[in-house]
Each structure stands twice: as structure tokens, then as C-alpha cells.
VOLOKE-83246 format. One record per residue (C-alpha): x, y, z; residue number from 1. Coordinates in steps of 0.02 Angstrom, whole numbers, always signed. Layout:
// residues N
ATOM X Y Z NUM
...
// end
This chain:
// residues 392
ATOM +985 -2256 -1729 1
ATOM +805 -2162 -1741 2
ATOM +767 -2184 -1556 3
ATOM +956 -2100 -1518 4
ATOM +922 -1956 -1627 5
ATOM +750 -1942 -1553 6
ATOM +828 -1949 -1368 7
ATOM +958 -1822 -1421 8
ATOM +832 -1700 -1494 9
ATOM +727 -1725 -1339 10
ATOM +895 -1680 -1230 11
ATOM +935 -1540 -1356 12
ATOM +758 -1462 -1322 13
ATOM +740 -1481 -1145 14
ATOM +908 -1388 -1116 15
ATOM +858 -1246 -1236 16
ATOM +686 -1228 -1141 17
ATOM +784 -1223 -967 18
ATOM +912 -1107 -1027 19
ATOM +749 -994 -1087 20
ATOM +663 -1018 -910 21
ATOM +810 -972 -820 22
ATOM +850 -811 -939 23
ATOM +672 -765 -893 24
ATOM +682 -782 -706 25
ATOM +854 -673 -724 26
ATOM +769 -547 -817 27
ATOM +617 -542 -707 28
ATOM +742 -527 -557 29
ATOM +824 -377 -642 30
ATOM +662 -291 -683 31
ATOM +580 -308 -531 32
ATOM +470 -156 -473 33
ATOM +499 -64 -328 34
ATOM +439 +90 -245 35
ATOM +509 +249 -314 36
ATOM +605 +275 -147 37
ATOM +665 +95 -150 38
ATOM +744 +102 -329 39
ATOM +813 +265 -275 40
ATOM +920 +159 -152 41
ATOM +943 +28 -278 42
ATOM +1028 +160 -406 43
ATOM +1128 +232 -261 44
ATOM +1202 +70 -215 45
ATOM +1246 +29 -408 46
ATOM +1315 +193 -433 47
ATOM +1428 +225 -278 48
ATOM +1537 +78 -227 49
ATOM +1585 +151 -54 50
ATOM +1395 +152 -2 51
ATOM +1374 -19 -72 52
ATOM +1525 -75 +32 53
ATOM +1465 +13 +191 54
ATOM +1302 -46 +179 55
ATOM +1351 -216 +135 56
ATOM +1469 -237 +291 57
ATOM +1316 -169 +410 58
ATOM +1216 -308 +344 59
ATOM +1342 -438 +366 60
ATOM +1383 -393 +537 61
ATOM +1191 -379 +570 62
ATOM +1171 -557 +499 63
ATOM +1314 -620 +614 64
ATOM +1228 -548 +788 65
ATOM +1057 -611 +735 66
ATOM +1062 -740 +608 67
ATOM +874 -775 +605 68
ATOM +791 -725 +451 69
ATOM +608 -705 +538 70
ATOM +663 -585 +660 71
ATOM +810 -491 +538 72
ATOM +740 -510 +372 73
ATOM +891 -398 +280 74
ATOM +1021 -547 +271 75
ATOM +1091 -480 +97 76
ATOM +1063 -325 -10 77
ATOM +917 -384 -99 78
ATOM +824 -434 +55 79
ATOM +847 -258 +127 80
ATOM +774 -178 -31 81
ATOM +616 -302 -1 82
ATOM +620 -242 +183 83
ATOM +624 -57 +141 84
ATOM +482 -81 -4 85
ATOM +382 -176 +104 86
ATOM +408 -57 +263 87
ATOM +343 +99 +170 88
ATOM +162 +40 +147 89
ATOM +152 -61 +326 90
ATOM +58 -28 +460 91
ATOM +194 -4 +620 92
ATOM +130 -175 +687 93
ATOM +134 -258 +532 94
ATOM +327 -214 +492 95
ATOM +431 -340 +592 96
ATOM +363 -464 +715 97
ATOM +483 -519 +861 98
ATOM +420 -650 +987 99
ATOM +477 -541 +1130 100
ATOM +373 -408 +1093 101
ATOM +199 -509 +1024 102
ATOM +85 -351 +1079 103
ATOM +32 -209 +956 104
ATOM +141 -88 +1050 105
ATOM +282 -189 +1058 106
ATOM +275 -230 +869 107
ATOM +266 -51 +850 108
ATOM +425 -35 +948 109
ATOM +524 -162 +861 110
ATOM +473 -69 +696 111
ATOM +551 +80 +759 112
ATOM +692 -14 +806 113
ATOM +736 -141 +672 114
ATOM +779 -28 +535 115
ATOM +919 +64 +631 116
ATOM +977 -108 +684 117
ATOM +1070 -115 +514 118
ATOM +1092 +79 +503 119
ATOM +1163 +108 +673 120
ATOM +1305 -42 +647 121
ATOM +1470 +12 +692 122
ATOM +1588 +8 +536 123
ATOM +1791 +5 +544 124
ATOM +1782 +96 +390 125
ATOM +1713 +248 +456 126
ATOM +1824 +267 +617 127
ATOM +1903 +435 +632 128
ATOM +1776 +531 +522 129
ATOM +1677 +663 +606 130
ATOM +1509 +575 +615 131
ATOM +1400 +561 +773 132
ATOM +1441 +378 +762 133
ATOM +1542 +265 +647 134
ATOM +1376 +202 +549 135
ATOM +1321 +221 +378 136
ATOM +1163 +332 +428 137
ATOM +1280 +481 +431 138
ATOM +1366 +456 +270 139
ATOM +1316 +557 +108 140
ATOM +1211 +532 +1 141
ATOM +1139 +368 +102 142
ATOM +1100 +500 +234 143
ATOM +989 +600 +112 144
ATOM +906 +434 +46 145
ATOM +875 +386 +229 146
ATOM +770 +554 +252 147
ATOM +673 +529 +88 148
ATOM +635 +350 +155 149
ATOM +556 +413 +320 150
ATOM +454 +541 +244 151
ATOM +392 +416 +109 152
ATOM +322 +305 +253 153
ATOM +268 +455 +344 154
ATOM +156 +510 +186 155
ATOM +80 +342 +180 156
ATOM +37 +349 +366 157
ATOM -48 +518 +348 158
ATOM -146 +457 +195 159
ATOM -341 +390 +215 160
ATOM -254 +216 +157 161
ATOM -173 +205 +311 162
ATOM -339 +192 +417 163
ATOM -512 +95 +416 164
ATOM -632 +41 +537 165
ATOM -551 -132 +565 166
ATOM -386 -30 +624 167
ATOM -486 +91 +734 168
ATOM -573 -54 +828 169
ATOM -394 -152 +847 170
ATOM -326 +7 +914 171
ATOM -471 +43 +1037 172
ATOM -436 -117 +1124 173
ATOM -257 -73 +1159 174
ATOM -232 -45 +1352 175
ATOM -55 -16 +1339 176
ATOM -93 +124 +1211 177
ATOM -220 +191 +1348 178
ATOM -363 +173 +1245 179
ATOM -465 +81 +1370 180
ATOM -452 +234 +1501 181
ATOM -566 +362 +1401 182
ATOM -428 +483 +1392 183
ATOM -443 +531 +1207 184
ATOM -561 +618 +1085 185
ATOM -687 +543 +987 186
ATOM -620 +407 +846 187
ATOM -716 +498 +726 188
ATOM -598 +623 +693 189
ATOM -443 +510 +637 190
ATOM -453 +487 +456 191
ATOM -262 +421 +453 192
ATOM -141 +328 +560 193
ATOM -55 +479 +608 194
ATOM -214 +568 +655 195
ATOM -230 +427 +771 196
ATOM -65 +445 +834 197
ATOM -56 +611 +877 198
ATOM -237 +598 +953 199
ATOM -299 +729 +1074 200
ATOM -347 +715 +1248 201
ATOM -551 +717 +1274 202
ATOM -527 +870 +1380 203
ATOM -381 +961 +1471 204
ATOM -412 +886 +1633 205
ATOM -342 +716 +1569 206
ATOM -171 +798 +1603 207
ATOM -178 +895 +1744 208
ATOM -42 +1016 +1780 209
ATOM +36 +1042 +1953 210
ATOM +34 +1220 +2028 211
ATOM -36 +1280 +1853 212
ATOM -1 +1468 +1942 213
ATOM +161 +1445 +2022 214
ATOM +294 +1464 +1881 215
ATOM +436 +1403 +1998 216
ATOM +381 +1232 +1978 217
ATOM +414 +1163 +1806 218
ATOM +291 +1041 +1729 219
ATOM +336 +903 +1601 220
ATOM +338 +964 +1429 221
ATOM +275 +781 +1361 222
ATOM +214 +621 +1430 223
ATOM +384 +542 +1436 224
ATOM +535 +461 +1534 225
ATOM +683 +573 +1593 226
ATOM +842 +530 +1539 227
ATOM +939 +648 +1656 228
ATOM +996 +819 +1693 229
ATOM +1171 +891 +1633 230
ATOM +1250 +1049 +1669 231
ATOM +1318 +1163 +1530 232
ATOM +1479 +1234 +1540 233
ATOM +1531 +1421 +1506 234
ATOM +1577 +1392 +1333 235
ATOM +1393 +1315 +1295 236
ATOM +1442 +1130 +1302 237
ATOM +1345 +994 +1400 238
ATOM +1457 +920 +1527 239
ATOM +1439 +736 +1535 240
ATOM +1523 +581 +1621 241
ATOM +1575 +502 +1460 242
ATOM +1755 +516 +1413 243
ATOM +1729 +633 +1265 244
ATOM +1816 +629 +1101 245
ATOM +1875 +789 +1015 246
ATOM +1732 +769 +885 247
ATOM +1606 +745 +1028 248
ATOM +1622 +947 +1066 249
ATOM +1518 +972 +900 250
ATOM +1383 +858 +950 251
ATOM +1387 +926 +1127 252
ATOM +1363 +1092 +1087 253
ATOM +1209 +1185 +1148 254
ATOM +1248 +1324 +1018 255
ATOM +1226 +1199 +883 256
ATOM +1061 +1131 +959 257
ATOM +1003 +1305 +976 258
ATOM +1066 +1351 +809 259
ATOM +1210 +1485 +783 260
ATOM +1089 +1596 +681 261
ATOM +980 +1607 +831 262
ATOM +990 +1772 +930 263
ATOM +981 +1650 +1079 264
ATOM +1127 +1525 +1033 265
ATOM +1234 +1594 +1175 266
ATOM +1111 +1632 +1305 267
ATOM +1132 +1458 +1384 268
ATOM +1303 +1443 +1446 269
ATOM +1317 +1395 +1623 270
ATOM +1130 +1335 +1616 271
ATOM +1050 +1185 +1633 272
ATOM +1001 +1027 +1504 273
ATOM +872 +899 +1521 274
ATOM +801 +767 +1410 275
ATOM +665 +645 +1410 276
ATOM +619 +494 +1296 277
ATOM +442 +458 +1233 278
ATOM +392 +290 +1200 279
ATOM +280 +233 +1061 280
ATOM +128 +199 +1184 281
ATOM +153 +390 +1245 282
ATOM +21 +530 +1219 283
ATOM +113 +610 +1079 284
ATOM +67 +794 +1100 285
ATOM +174 +918 +1191 286
ATOM +134 +1062 +1308 287
ATOM +225 +1229 +1375 288
ATOM +312 +1186 +1541 289
ATOM +300 +1373 +1606 290
ATOM +208 +1519 +1570 291
ATOM +296 +1659 +1488 292
ATOM +309 +1745 +1318 293
ATOM +373 +1669 +1152 294
ATOM +539 +1747 +1090 295
ATOM +572 +1633 +953 296
ATOM +481 +1490 +854 297
ATOM +561 +1384 +718 298
ATOM +577 +1215 +653 299
ATOM +760 +1163 +623 300
ATOM +785 +1041 +477 301
ATOM +910 +900 +516 302
ATOM +920 +708 +504 303
ATOM +806 +571 +520 304
ATOM +946 +453 +617 305
ATOM +918 +367 +776 306
ATOM +1022 +464 +888 307
ATOM +1088 +315 +1004 308
ATOM +1127 +123 +978 309
ATOM +1016 -32 +942 310
ATOM +1043 -209 +1010 311
ATOM +982 -363 +984 312
ATOM +947 -456 +1147 313
ATOM +944 -649 +1091 314
ATOM +863 -694 +1275 315
ATOM +720 -562 +1262 316
ATOM +698 -604 +1070 317
ATOM +682 -414 +1044 318
ATOM +776 -255 +986 319
ATOM +836 -130 +1112 320
ATOM +864 +63 +1099 321
ATOM +985 +149 +1207 322
ATOM +964 +358 +1180 323
ATOM +1012 +395 +1361 324
ATOM +1183 +490 +1320 325
ATOM +1126 +669 +1250 326
ATOM +1230 +764 +1114 327
ATOM +1132 +673 +949 328
ATOM +996 +800 +979 329
ATOM +1090 +927 +887 330
ATOM +1089 +848 +729 331
ATOM +912 +788 +719 332
ATOM +756 +871 +653 333
ATOM +695 +977 +806 334
ATOM +571 +1110 +854 335
ATOM +627 +1266 +945 336
ATOM +522 +1373 +1064 337
ATOM +613 +1508 +1170 338
ATOM +502 +1570 +1302 339
ATOM +560 +1713 +1431 340
ATOM +482 +1660 +1593 341
ATOM +481 +1768 +1752 342
ATOM +558 +1628 +1871 343
ATOM +673 +1563 +1758 344
ATOM +722 +1684 +1625 345
ATOM +749 +1602 +1454 346
ATOM +708 +1427 +1431 347
ATOM +717 +1328 +1271 348
ATOM +584 +1212 +1241 349
ATOM +636 +1083 +1093 350
ATOM +524 +933 +1027 351
ATOM +660 +814 +960 352
ATOM +615 +704 +811 353
ATOM +729 +530 +793 354
ATOM +712 +385 +675 355
ATOM +570 +360 +568 356
ATOM +475 +478 +544 357
ATOM +551 +622 +638 358
ATOM +405 +742 +620 359
ATOM +403 +901 +726 360
ATOM +239 +999 +721 361
ATOM +182 +1163 +814 362
ATOM +15 +1201 +851 363
ATOM -70 +1306 +723 364
ATOM -79 +1504 +757 365
ATOM +67 +1503 +896 366
ATOM +187 +1651 +843 367
ATOM +314 +1753 +921 368
ATOM +245 +1880 +1050 369
ATOM +105 +1761 +1117 370
ATOM +93 +1746 +1301 371
ATOM +59 +1578 +1350 372
ATOM +23 +1488 +1508 373
ATOM +91 +1330 +1571 374
ATOM +11 +1167 +1513 375
ATOM -51 +1259 +1340 376
ATOM -23 +1136 +1190 377
ATOM +136 +1180 +1078 378
ATOM +129 +1042 +961 379
ATOM +141 +865 +913 380
ATOM +236 +716 +852 381
ATOM +186 +595 +705 382
ATOM +230 +408 +697 383
ATOM +424 +386 +738 384
ATOM +557 +403 +878 385
ATOM +517 +560 +988 386
ATOM +628 +664 +1117 387
ATOM +602 +804 +1230 388
ATOM +741 +930 +1272 389
ATOM +723 +1081 +1403 390
ATOM +877 +1201 +1401 391
ATOM +871 +1324 +1557 392
// end
């Protein structure tokens, strides 16, 4: 009888201890400490049922497309929070690793792509709304949180904590970033990752300008891949080959791109629209494509969205971005420099930020009324997606 009682007491005690352990684990899970930006997302999802449903749907669709947790770590809301928390203080080559892009450049490219794999996911619940695409990245208040997230990562990449001798030595070995060619300034000028990312050339002759005295020839404003040239109709809309829905007219408006408060917003009707894409391994300073006088110079705040679509290519084992169709630039953070030229009249020179970190900056000292020469520096992008637009 005594042994039976002792065994019963032991079993009760074990069960009691197990309950305490599980309770402690649940409490620890509830009290997990996130960064302020991640915690803001957690609180948003808790308080906004619609955002929770949209984000959950996007994550579930992403899991069906790529169920591999090593290349798609956000397989649930909790894992999405963990990814967001990790990425805000991660170096771009350590955010995510995809076997199809094993190089430092490839891993940086995948870092830019992956977060928007979830955020670009088309959602049936958003069909019929006037959004650039039917994805959660454009829905408030999640949209505003996404801007905060991008700024948070950008702040880290501009801090001294994002740079050291080990990182410098690693970058200097990267042929795909052009670091073995002797093109760039002395590394002693870099005190953060973003200092490295927007590095200057060692001298202007590293970027020769064709026919610098002939203003009929337009130089490329940045080292980038041309995406195409489109005509602008007499009502200032970009004419594309795509079947344009009614809502697309809003996004294809050059007037919206320039900004309706600009005195030049209607100056480009009947003109030409050109855009080009900068990859993560490109030189990220941009230059005036023509000589002329600056008529307007300002930054237009906007989204930190992708501007295109992300697809997972299982055969390639990597994420791929397509931003070739124009129109999305009118909702992004962008710079506007309008110059008066002798050969082409007014030209809008527009660096476009996209995805993380969407930072557009002008070279210090530039102001309206300045006369600039073709090839002079206009500004620079910090780490993030980058596009460039010229409007004639």
C-alpha cells in the first residue's frame, strides 16, 4: 500500500512539474523580445484582423510555392517575425542563402528579393482595389510599417556596427562587385556598409563620358541595364503594350510621377519615357546625362515596395525579380531633377528607390539655377533596389 501511495505521489509530482515547465515555456514564448520595429508588426497583426488574414494568406501561398524552410524561412507568422527581426541587423549576404546564388553578390541579390516574395504575393481578397498589385505591401497600415522596416535596416547598414576590417577584406575580394579592378576610392573612406555600397570612383576617368561636348548625345545616368523606351501620349500617360486596366491609368501617369505640385508636371506630354535597372553589384552613384541648368531639385517620399514581381525558380534554386513594365515608379520614393538643355529641352532625371532600403540622395551643394555638365555627379543610392528614369 505504501509503495502504491509513493508511486502515486511521484506521478502527481511529475505531472505538476511538467505543467510548470510547459507554462514557463508558453510564457517565455509570449514574452519573446523583438526589436521595436518587429514588435510594431506583432502588435499590428494582433490589433488588425484584416492585415493578419492578408499576411497569413501571403505566407501560406508562399509556402505552397516554396515549401523548403531553408530557402523560404517564413513558413508561419511566427517565423516571419523571426525573419524580420533577424534581417534588421544582418549583413546583406547573411540575410538568406539560396544554393542557386552562392556568391556574395548573389546572396545580396537574394536578400533584396526574398522579403518581397511574401509581400508581392497576389491575394484574391484584394482584387478590385486600386492598388498597383493585389498584394499586402500596398495596404495600410502594413504599408507604413514596411517603410519603417526598410528604414530600420537602412539605419543599421549606415552605422559603424555594419563595418569592420573583416568585411572590408571580404568585399575587396569580390570580382562580381568590381572590387579587383582598381576602379574605386581608398577603402579608408568606408566606415559603414553603406559607405562601401555608395563608394566613389578612384577618379572620373574610370567612368568615361561619350562626346562630353556634344549635348545631342545622351549619356547613361547610371551603370544599369536598360529596360525599354515608351512613348507618352498627349494626356501624359505612358503607352505600353500591356492591356491597361482602368486603375493602371493612375500608375502610368507621368504627371503623378513628376508630382502634380511641380510647375513642370504637364511639360512631358507627347514625350518619351525611359527606364533602367541597377543590380546589387553595380556602381551606385548617378550622374547628369546631359549638360544644362537645374530648374527643379527635390526628393519625393513614397513607398518602399518592390515595383514588380518576385518568382521562385525551383530549377535555379533562387528568387528572380521582374520590374521591366513601367508605371510603378510613380508610387516609389524618388528623386526629381529637371534640367533645361539646349538639344532636348526639359529633361526629368529621376533616381527611383525600390524595395529595401529605397534611399535616394543628391550630392551635397547642388541647387536650382546651377549649370551642370554631362557626367557631373547628381547623387547616390544606399543599399536597396534601384531604378533610373529619364523623361524627355
